[in-house]
C-alpha positions as CSV (number, residue, x, y, z in Angstrom):
1,X,81.9,122.7,124.3
2,X,79.9,123.2,121.1
3,X,78.8,126.8,120.4
4,X,75.8,127.8,118.3
5,X,75.3,131.5,117.5
6,X,71.7,132.7,117.2
7,X,72.8,135.8,115.3
8,X,75.2,135.8,112.4
9,X,77.0,139.0,113.5
10,X,77.9,137.3,116.8
11,X,79.6,134.5,115.0
12,X,81.3,136.9,112.6
13,X,82.5,139.0,115.6
14,X,83.9,135.8,117.2
15,X,85.7,134.8,114.0
16,X,87.1,138.3,113.3
17,X,85.0,138.7,110.1
18,X,83.0,141.8,111.1
19,X,82.4,144.3,108.4
20,X,80.9,147.8,108.3
21,X,80.5,150.0,111.3
22,X,81.9,148.6,114.5
23,X,79.4,148.1,117.2
24,X,81.9,147.7,120.0
25,X,85.3,149.0,121.0
26,X,88.5,147.0,120.3
27,X,88.7,146.1,124.0
28,X,85.1,144.6,124.0
29,X,85.8,142.7,120.8
30,X,89.0,141.2,122.1
31,X,87.5,140.2,125.4
32,X,84.5,138.7,123.6
33,X,86.7,136.6,121.3
34,X,88.7,135.5,124.4
35,X,85.5,134.4,126.2
36,X,84.2,132.6,123.2
37,X,87.5,130.8,122.8
38,X,87.4,129.8,126.5
39,X,83.8,128.5,126.1
40,X,84.8,126.4,123.1
41,X,87.7,124.8,124.9
42,X,85.8,124.2,128.2
43,X,84.6,120.6,128.9
44,X,81.4,121.9,130.5
45,X,79.8,124.9,132.1
46,X,81.2,123.9,135.5
47,X,84.6,125.1,134.3
48,X,83.0,128.5,133.4
49,X,81.3,128.7,136.8
50,X,84.7,128.2,138.5
51,X,86.3,131.3,137.0
52,X,85.3,134.1,139.4
53,X,86.1,136.9,136.9
54,X,83.4,135.6,134.5
55,X,80.7,136.3,137.1
56,X,78.7,133.4,135.7
57,X,75.0,133.8,136.6
58,X,71.5,132.6,135.8
59,X,69.4,135.5,134.5
60,X,65.9,136.3,135.8
61,X,62.9,138.3,134.8
62,X,62.4,138.6,131.0
63,X,65.7,136.8,130.5
64,X,64.7,133.7,132.4
65,X,66.3,130.6,130.9
66,X,69.5,132.5,129.9
67,X,72.8,132.7,131.6
68,X,75.6,135.3,131.3
69,X,79.3,135.7,131.7
70,X,81.1,139.0,132.0
71,X,83.0,140.3,128.9
72,X,84.0,143.6,130.4
73,X,82.5,145.5,133.4
74,X,79.8,146.9,131.0
75,X,79.2,144.0,128.6
76,X,78.0,140.4,129.0
77,X,77.6,137.4,126.8
78,X,74.0,136.0,127.2
79,X,73.5,132.4,126.3
80,X,71.3,129.3,126.8
81,X,72.6,125.9,127.8
82,X,71.1,122.8,126.1
83,X,71.8,119.1,126.3
84,X,72.0,117.1,123.1
85,X,70.0,113.9,122.9
86,X,68.8,111.7,125.7
87,X,72.3,110.8,126.7
88,X,74.3,113.9,127.6
89,X,77.4,113.8,125.4
90,X,78.2,117.5,125.7
91,X,76.6,120.7,126.7
92,X,75.8,123.2,123.9
93,X,76.1,126.9,124.6
94,X,73.8,128.9,122.4
95,X,75.1,132.5,122.3
96,X,72.0,134.8,122.3
97,X,73.5,138.3,122.6
98,X,76.4,140.6,123.6
99,X,74.6,143.2,125.7
100,X,75.3,146.3,127.6
101,X,74.6,145.2,131.1
102,X,73.4,148.7,132.1
103,X,70.8,149.3,129.3
């Protein structure tokens, strides 16, 4: 699937190009990169939903319209799913945030 990052630092984190003070532990960064790689190689979101450890879910409340998958027990990747054009060629995942699930 195609991935669009809404924040430059999320793309840099995925590409291993982060600079300055680290926002996350090595474990979180490694798992984030792993999840982004898996999203990019998936044919569609159905493949993501089938992986139980991802805890794929539709968010509610002030995050209505977003979905998330688990990075670690504490962190999630929040994203939107869009369809390109009138004929659906591929789903596009727009990564919105890497958030602490408990804050």
